[in-house]
N, C-alpha and C positions, 0 to 999 in steps of 0.2 A: 618110243616116246615122240610126240609131235614137237616140231620146232615152233618158236614163237610166231613166225610168219604164218604158218598153217593155222594156228590157234586164232590169230588175228583175223585171217580171212573167214574162218568159220563164225566168229562172233559178229562180224559185219554182215555176213550172209543171214544169220539168224535174225538180226535186227531188220534187215530188208524184208524178209519173209513176214515178220511180225507186223510191220507197217502196211505191207501189201494186203495181208489178210484182214487187218483192221478195217480196210475200206472194201472188203469183199471182192477183191480183184484176183483173177486167175493168172497163173504164170503166162499163159498164151496171150492174155490181154496186155500185160506189161511188155512182153516181148514184141508184140506188134507196135506198141508205142515208141519203143526205143530202137526198133529195127534189127532185131535178132530173133533167135528161135526160143521156144519155151524150154528146150533142152539146155540152152545156154543160161537161161534164168535159173534153172534148177542147179546147174553147176556153180553159179555165183552164190546161190543161197546155201549150198552145202559146203562152200569153201573149197571146192575142187579147183576152181579157176579164180584168179585174181581179177577183180573188176577194174577195167580202165577208168581213169578218173572222169573222163567225159561222160561215160555211161552212168557212173555213180551220181554225177551232177544231174543228168536227165532223170534218173530214177527218183532222186530227192524232189525234183520239181513236180514230177507226175504224181508222186505220193503225197505231195504237199507237206514235206517233212524237212526241217533244217538238216543239212548234210551231216552236221556233227552228231546228230542223234543215231546215226548208223554206227558210231564209234563208242556207244555206251558199253561199259564193262571192259573196254580194250585197255584202259589205263591201269588195269590190275595185272597186266602181263609182266 
């Protein structure tokens, strides 16, 4: 069974992926804009890695999404 922290990371990652795909952006494009690899974006979106807050802030700005939208469904944990 997954712990709450892992579930939380996965929910945030799913939301990032949703907003990224909404604007037809590829993982490598987002990675270039925030200064990491597409593999790292994949790890964030699957919840494998925890996203540093400064990167989450950058992603929110790039995707033009209020940062709190990444936490949708997280209140149900």
